[in-house]
C-alpha positions in Angstrom: 6.6 -4.4 20.5 6.9 -8.0 21.7 8.4 -9.4 24.8 9.8 -12.6 23.2 13.6 -12.7 22.5 14.9 -12.1 19.0 15.5 -15.8 18.5 13.8 -17.9 21.1 15.7 -21.1 22.1 14.3 -24.2 20.4 13.3 -26.7 23.0 12.0 -30.3 23.5 10.0 -31.1 26.6 11.0 -33.8 29.1 8.1 -35.9 27.9 9.3 -35.6 24.2 12.9 -36.7 25.2 11.6 -39.7 27.1 9.5 -40.7 24.0 12.6 -40.9 21.8 13.3 -44.5 20.6 16.8 -44.5 22.1 15.5 -43.6 25.5 12.6 -46.1 25.3 15.2 -48.8 24.8 16.5 -48.0 28.3 13.1 -48.7 29.8 12.7 -45.2 31.5 10.5 -44.9 34.6 9.4 -41.6 36.1 9.6 -42.0 39.8 9.1 -38.3 40.8 7.8 -35.1 39.4 5.4 -36.7 36.9 3.3 -33.6 36.7 6.3 -31.6 35.4 7.1 -33.6 32.3 6.2 -30.7 30.0 9.1 -28.7 31.2 11.3 -27.5 28.4 14.7 -29.2 27.8 17.2 -26.6 26.5 20.3 -28.9 26.6 21.5 -32.3 27.9 24.5 -32.7 30.2 26.3 -35.8 31.4 27.7 -35.0 34.9 28.8 -37.2 37.8 30.1 -34.4 40.1 28.0 -33.9 43.2 28.2 -30.1 42.9 27.3 -29.8 39.2 24.2 -27.7 40.0 26.4 -24.5 40.4 27.5 -24.9 36.7 23.9 -25.1 35.3 22.0 -22.2 33.8 18.5 -23.7 33.7 16.6 -26.0 31.4 19.2 -28.8 31.3 18.4 -32.5 31.5 21.2 -34.0 33.7 22.3 -37.6 33.0 24.1 -39.4 35.8 24.9 -42.9 37.3 25.1 -41.3 40.8 28.4 -43.1 41.5 29.6 -40.3 43.8 26.3 -40.2 45.7 25.9 -43.8 46.6 25.7 -44.5 50.3 25.3 -40.9 51.4 21.6 -39.9 51.8 22.6 -36.3 52.7 24.5 -35.9 49.5 21.7 -37.4 47.5 19.2 -34.9 49.0 21.5 -32.0 48.5 22.1 -33.1 44.9 18.4 -33.0 44.1 18.0 -29.7 45.9 20.9 -28.1 43.9 19.3 -29.3 40.7 16.0 -27.7 41.7 17.8 -24.4 42.6 19.5 -24.4 39.2 16.1 -24.9 37.6 17.2 -28.1 35.8 14.6 -29.6 33.6 15.0 -33.2 34.9 17.5 -35.7 36.3 17.9 -39.0 34.6 19.6 -41.7 36.7 21.0 -44.8 35.2 20.5 -47.8 37.5 23.5 -50.1 37.9 26.3 -50.7 40.4 25.8 -47.5 42.3 22.0 -47.7 42.5 20.5 -51.0 41.6 17.0 -49.6 42.5 15.6 -46.1 42.6 17.0 -44.3 45.6 14.2 -43.5 48.0 15.8 -40.3 49.4 16.3 -38.8 45.9 12.7 -39.8 45.0 11.2 -38.1 48.1 13.2 -34.9 47.7 12.5 -34.7 43.9 8.8 -35.2 44.5 8.8 -32.5 47.1 10.6 -30.1 44.8 8.5 -31.0 41.8 11.6 -32.0 39.8 11.2 -34.9 37.3 13.4 -37.8 38.4 13.7 -40.6 35.8 15.5 -43.9 36.2 16.7 -46.1 33.4 16.4 -49.8 34.1 18.6 -50.7 31.2 21.3 -48.0 31.0 23.0 -47.2 27.6 25.8 -44.9 26.6 24.7 -41.4 27.6 26.7 -39.9 24.7 24.2 -41.4 22.3 21.3 -39.5 23.9 23.2 -36.2 24.2 24.2 -36.4 20.5 20.6 -37.1 19.4 19.0 -34.4 21.5 21.6 -31.8 20.6 21.1 -32.6 16.9 17.4 -32.3 17.2 17.6 -28.9 19.0 20.0 -27.5 16.4 17.8 -28.7 13.6 14.8 -27.0 15.3 16.7 -23.8 15.7 17.7 -23.7 12.1 14.1 -24.5 11.0 12.7 -21.8 13.2 15.2 -19.1 12.0 14.6 -20.2 8.4 10.8 -19.9 8.8 11.3 -16.5 10.5 13.3 -15.1 7.5 10.9 -16.6 4.9 7.9 -15.0 6.6 9.7 -11.7 7.1 10.6 -11.6 3.4 7.1 -12.5 2.3 5.4 -9.9 4.6 7.9 -7.2 3.6 7.1 -7.8 -0.1 3.3 -7.5 0.6 3.8 -4.3 2.6 5.9 -2.8 -0.2 3.3 -3.7 -2.7 0.6 -1.9 -0.7 -1.3 -5.1 0.2 -4.2 -4.8 2.6 -4.1 -6.2 6.2 -6.0 -9.3 5.2 -3.3 -10.3 2.7 -0.7 -10.1 5.5 -2.8 -12.2 7.8 -3.5 -14.8 5.1 0.2 -15.1 4.6 0.8 -15.7 8.3 -2.0 -18.2 8.4 -0.5 -20.2 5.5 2.7 -20.6 7.5 1.1 -21.2 10.9 -1.6 -23.7 9.7 -3.9 -22.5 12.4 -6.4 -19.6 12.9 -4.9 -16.2 13.3 -6.7 -13.5 15.2 -5.9 -9.8 15.6 -7.5 -8.0 18.6 -7.5 -4.6 20.2 -6.7 -4.1 23.9 -10.3 -4.9 24.8 -9.9 -8.3 23.1 -12.4 -7.2 20.4 -11.6 -9.1 17.2 -10.4 -6.8 14.4 -9.3 -9.4 11.8 -8.9 -13.1 11.3 -7.3 -15.5 8.8 -7.2 -19.2 8.3 -9.5 -22.1 7.4 -13.0 -20.7 7.9 -14.4 -23.6 9.9 -11.5 -23.5 12.3 -11.7 -19.7 12.6 -15.5 -20.0 13.4 -14.8 -22.5 16.1 -12.4 -20.1 17.8 -14.7 -17.1 17.5 -17.7 -19.1 18.6 -16.3 -19.2 22.2 -14.3 -16.0 22.0 -16.1 -14.2 24.8 -15.1 -16.8 27.3 -11.5 -17.0 25.9 -11.1 -13.3 26.0 -12.1 -13.1 29.6 -9.3 -15.5 30.7 -6.0 -14.2 31.8 -3.9 -13.5 28.8 -6.8 -13.8 26.4 -6.0 -17.3 25.3 -6.3 -20.9 26.4 -3.0 -22.8 26.5 0.6 -23.1 25.5 -0.4 -23.7 21.9 -2.0 -20.2 21.8 1.0 -18.0 20.9 0.6 -14.2 21.3 2.7 -11.2 20.3 1.9 -7.7 21.3 1.2 -4.9 18.8 2.3 -1.4 19.5 5.1 1.1 19.0 6.6 4.2 20.6 5.8 3.0 24.0 2.1 2.4 23.3 0.3 -1.0 23.1 -2.8 -1.2 21.0 -3.5 -4.9 20.3 -2.2 -8.4 19.9 -1.9 -11.1 17.3 -2.8 -14.6 18.4 -1.9 -17.9 16.7 -4.8 -20.1 18.0 -3.8 -23.7 18.5 -0.4 -23.6 16.9 0.8 -27.2 16.6 4.4 -26.7 15.5 7.5 -26.1 17.5 6.9 -23.5 20.2 10.1 -21.5 19.4 9.1 -21.4 15.7 5.7 -20.3 16.6 7.0 -17.4 18.7 9.3 -16.3 15.9 6.4 -16.5 13.5 4.2 -14.4 15.8 7.0 -11.9 16.3 7.6 -11.5 12.6 3.9 -11.1 12.0 3.6 -8.4 14.8 6.5 -6.5 13.3 4.9 -6.5 9.9 1.5 -5.4 11.2 3.0 -2.6 13.2 4.9 -1.4 10.1 1.7 -1.7 8.0 -0.3 0.4 10.4 2.5 3.0 10.8 2.8 3.4 7.0 -0.9 4.1 6.8 -1.4 1.6 4.0 -5.1 1.5 4.5 -7.7 4.2 4.1 -9.6 2.9 7.1 -8.5 1.9 10.6 -8.5 -1.8 11.4 -11.6 -1.4 13.5 -13.4 0.2 10.4 -12.0 -2.6 8.2 -13.4 -5.2 10.6 -16.9 -3.6 10.6 -16.7 -3.1 6.8 -15.9 -6.8 6.2 -18.7 -8.0 8.4 -21.3 -5.6 7.0 -20.2 -6.3 3.4 -20.6 -10.1 3.9 -24.0 -9.6 5.5 -25.2 -7.4 2.6 -23.8 -9.6 -0.2 -25.3 -12.8 1.2 -22.2 -14.7 0.1 -21.8 -16.1 3.6 -25.0 -17.3 5.5 -25.8 -14.9 8.3 -25.6 -17.7 10.9 -22.0 -18.3 10.0 -21.3 -14.6 10.5 -22.7 -14.6 14.0 -19.4 -15.7 15.8 -17.6 -12.8 13.9 -20.2 -10.3 15.0 -20.1 -11.5 18.6 -16.3 -11.5 18.7 -16.3 -7.9 17.2 -18.1 -6.8 20.3 -21.7 -6.5 18.9 -24.3 -7.8 21.4 -26.4 -10.5 19.6 -28.3 -12.3 22.3 -32.0 -11.2 22.8 -31.5 -8.0 20.7 -33.4 -6.0 18.2 -31.4 -5.2 15.1 -32.0 -2.0 13.1 -30.3 -1.9 9.7 -29.4 1.6 8.5 -27.7 3.2 5.5 -26.5 6.8 6.1 -25.7 9.1 3.3 -23.6 12.2 3.5 -22.2 11.7 7.0 -18.7 10.9 8.0 -18.3 7.4 9.4 -16.4 8.8 12.3 -19.4 11.0 13.0 -21.7 8.0 13.0 -19.4 6.2 15.5 -19.2 9.4 17.6 -23.0 9.7 17.8 -23.3 5.9 18.7 -20.9 6.4 21.6 -22.6 9.7 22.6 -26.0 8.0 22.9 -24.6 4.8 24.4 -25.9 2.7 21.5 -24.3 -0.6 20.5 -23.7 -0.9 16.8 -21.3 -1.3 13.8 -20.7 1.3 11.2 -18.5 1.3 8.1 -18.2 3.3 4.9 -19.3 0.9 2.1 -19.1 3.5 -0.7 -18.1 7.1 -1.1 -20.5 9.1 1.3 -22.5 5.9 2.2 -22.1 4.4 5.6 -23.8 1.1 6.5 -24.8 0.9 10.1 -26.3 -1.9 12.2 -27.8 -1.0 15.6 -28.2 -3.6 18.3 -30.8 -2.6 20.8 -32.3 -4.3 23.9 -35.6 -5.9 23.1 -37.4 -4.1 25.9 -36.6 -0.7 24.4 -38.5 1.2 21.7 -36.4 0.5 18.5 -38.2 3.1 16.4 -37.8 5.9 19.0 -34.1 5.1 19.6 -33.5 5.1 15.8 -35.3 8.4 15.4 -33.3 9.9 18.2 -30.0 8.6 16.7 -31.0 10.0 13.2 -31.9 13.4 14.7 -28.7 13.7 16.6 -26.6 12.6 13.6 -28.3 15.2 11.4 -27.6 17.9 14.0 -24.0 16.8 14.4 -23.5 16.8 10.6 -24.2 20.5 10.4 -25.1 21.9 6.9 -24.7 18.5 5.2 -28.0 17.0 4.0 -27.6 13.7 5.9 -30.1 11.0 5.0 -30.7 8.1 7.4 -32.5 5.3 5.6 -33.8 2.4 7.7 -35.3 -1.0 7.3 -37.8 -2.3 9.8 -36.4 -3.7 13.1 -35.4 -7.3 13.1 -35.4 -9.6 16.1 -33.8 -12.6 14.2 -30.1 -12.4 13.2 -30.9 -14.3 10.0 -33.1 -11.4 8.8 -30.4 -8.8 9.1 -29.0 -9.2 5.6 -32.4 -8.6 4.0 -32.8 -5.6 6.3 -29.5 -4.1 5.2 -30.4 -4.5 1.5 -33.7 -2.9 2.1 -32.1 0.1 3.8 -29.6 0.3 0.9 -32.5 0.3 -1.5 -34.3 3.1 0.4 -31.1 5.2 0.5 -30.5 4.7 -3.2 -34.1 5.8 -3.9 -33.5 9.2 -2.2 -31.9 10.8 -5.3 -30.6 14.3 -5.6 -34.0 15.5 -6.9 -35.7 14.2 -3.9 -33.2 15.6 -1.5 -34.9 19.0 -1.6 -38.1 17.5 -0.3 -39.0 17.5 3.4 -37.8 14.0 4.4 -38.4 12.6 7.8 -35.5 12.0 10.2 -35.6 8.3 9.3 -36.5 7.5 5.8 -38.3 4.1 5.3 -39.6 2.2 2.3 -43.0 3.8 2.6 -41.4 7.2 2.2 -39.9 6.7 -1.2 -43.1 5.8 -3.0 -42.8 5.4 -6.8 -39.1 6.2 -6.8 -38.5 3.2 -4.5 -40.5 0.8 -6.7 -38.6 1.9 -9.8 -35.3 1.3 -8.0 -36.4 -2.2 -7.3 -37.2 -2.8 -10.9 -34.3 -0.9 -12.5 -32.5 -4.0 -13.7 -35.5 -5.5 -15.4 -34.8 -5.6 -19.2 -38.4 -4.5 -20.0 -38.1 -1.5 -17.7 -34.8 -0.6 -19.3 -36.3 -0.9 -22.8 -39.3 1.2 -21.7 -37.0 4.0 -20.4 -34.9 4.0 -23.6 -38.0 4.1 -25.8 -39.7 7.0 -23.9 -36.6 9.2 -23.6 -34.9 8.3 -26.9 -35.2 11.9 -28.2 -33.2 13.3 -25.2 -30.5 10.7 -24.5 -27.8 12.0 -26.7 -25.1 13.9 -24.9 -26.0 17.3 -26.5 -29.4 17.2 -24.9 -28.2 16.8 -21.3 -29.4 20.4 -20.4 -33.0 19.6 -21.7 -32.9 16.3 -19.7 -32.0 18.3 -16.5 -34.9 20.7 -17.2 -37.3 17.8 -17.7 -36.1 16.2 -14.5 -36.7 19.3 -12.4 -40.0 20.1 -14.1 -41.4 16.7 -13.2 -39.9 16.5 -9.7 -41.6 19.9 -8.8 -45.0 18.6 -9.9 -44.8 20.4 -13.3 -44.4 23.8 -11.5 -43.1 26.1 -14.2 -42.3 29.0 -11.9 -40.3 26.8 -9.6 -38.5 25.1 -12.4 -37.5 28.5 -14.0 -36.3 29.7 -10.6 -34.1 26.6 -10.0 -32.5 26.8 -13.5 -32.1 30.6 -13.3 -33.9 31.3 -16.5 -36.9 33.4 -17.5 -40.3 31.8 -17.9 -40.3 32.5 -21.7 -37.0 30.8 -21.9 -38.3 27.8 -19.9 -41.4 27.6 -22.2 -39.1 27.3 -25.3 -37.2 24.5 -23.6 -40.3 22.7 -22.6 -41.6 23.0 -26.2 -38.3 21.6 -27.5 -38.6 18.7 -25.0 -42.1 17.8 -26.1 -41.1 18.0 -29.7 -38.1 15.7 -29.2 -40.2 13.1 -27.2 -43.4 13.5 -29.2 -45.5 13.9 -26.0 -47.8 16.5 -24.4 -46.5 17.2 -20.9 -49.8 18.8 -20.0 -51.4 15.4 -20.4 -51.2 13.6 -17.0 -50.8 10.1 -18.4 -48.1 11.1 -20.9 -46.3 13.2 -18.3 -46.5 10.3 -15.8 -45.1 7.9 -18.4 -42.2 10.2 -19.1 -41.6 10.7 -15.4 -41.5 6.9 -14.7 -39.1 6.5 -17.6 -36.8 9.2 -16.3 -36.8 7.7 -12.8 -35.9 4.3 -14.3 -33.1 5.9 -16.4 -31.6 7.7 -13.4 -31.8 4.5 -11.3 -29.9 2.6 -14.0 -27.3 5.4 -14.3 -26.7 5.3 -10.5 
C-alpha cells in the first residue's frame, strides 16, 4: 500500500544540528558542501580512526579532531572519500593542536564529493553533542510512534462506526495541521480536508502541481499510496506538512491504511469519485459557499472551467453510472452525482465555439435510448458562460425536474425539458412555499383531503390532467363511465364546485397542483 517503512527513522538535518545552542557555542563554520546541509542526520558518532568509514551504515554525523590525519594529505583525502562512500551525513572537525586551521585538502575533496565539512573554531566535549542529539532523536521517535497509534485508534473507531470518508480526512487534517488531499491515479482530486482557505490555496494551483513529477512540490509534501491486492488507485497527500518528517510519514501511512480499509469495507453507497462530484454539486446548488470559492475544487476535480459554456441539468429516472457512461461515450466533459433517489444532478462543460443546445439534446437523446424502458427526464437550465451563474442554473434545472410530476410524465415531453415546457405546473412549483398559496390549496380541496378520500383525489387529478376527458379518465382508472360519473358527482359535492365550469375547474386544478407540489 505504501512504500515507507513501518516506523520511519526520526531524523534531524545537518542544518538543524548546527543550529543547536551547544553547537553554536563552538562557532561552527561550513567550509565545504554547504548545498547539502539538509541531509538527514540519523545518528552522531565520535571517531578518530582513519578507517572509520567501513563501520558506518549511512546518515551519521562524524565528530573528529583529526589527530590521526595530521600531516598526511593522502590520508586526509582518503578519509573524506571513505565518508562519502559510507553516505555519512557530515563531518565535523574540531580545530586545535592537530588542525589549527581548516585543512585545505579535506575541504577540496569534501566540496568535490558534496559532503558537508564543518569546523569548530572553539571545540567543546563531543560527548555533550552526541548526548543531546541522541536524546532529541529518541524523543522524536517516541512522539512519532505515539502520534501513529493515536491516529490509528481514532481512524479505526470512525470506520467501525460507519463514518463517511470526509470524517476520516477531517481527523487526519486535525493531526497534520495542513491541507489533506486524496487523488486518483490521474491526480484528479477526490476529497480534501483542512482549513478552507489553505485548501483553496492548494487547489488553486493544482493543475501545475499535479503535472510535476510525484504530483507535489517539496519535502514537506508527504504522500502515501492507496491501493491493495497489487493494485494502486490513488494517493493521499499532506500538503505543506510542517512537523517532523518521520511523524508525517507515519501519519500518512496510518491514513492510507484507514482509507484502503474504508474503501474495501464498502462503507459508502457511492464511490469516492461520485462523492467528490456530489459534494461539489451540492455546494453549488445550496449556495452555502460562493461559486467563485468552489472554482478551485471544480478545476482540481478535472472539470474544464476556462472559456467554457456550462449547461446545468437534472436527470430523473436514470442510473448515475449510465449518465457517466453516456458522457464518456460522447466525449463530453461534466460532473454527475445522485443528489436524491432517482435524481442525478449533472453539469456539462462545453467549448464555447460549439452549439450547447444541440450537444445537450444529443446527450439527452442518447441517455434516454440507453436507459431503455425507463421514462428518463432530462431537465435543463439555459446555458451559462459565467461560472458564478451555475448555482442559479442548477436550481432552475431542479425546479423544472420537480415540475415534471407523475401526471405529466404521460405527456409527450421533448428530449430536453426546459422552464418553458412546464407552463402552469412550473409556476406553481415556484410558489408552493408561499403561505397564501398553501392556504388557497387547503381551502379549495378541504372536502377531499382526509385520508379516506384519497381515491377521489386521484380520480380528480387524472380528470384534470387529461383536460376533463371522461373517457380517458375512466380508462386509466379501469372503471365504467357510469361509475366515473358517480365519483365525479361525489367530488363536486364534497368541494361544492361545478367541474363543467371552466373557471371553477381551473381553480381546483391550480389548488391540486399546489397541493401536490407541497407534498413532494
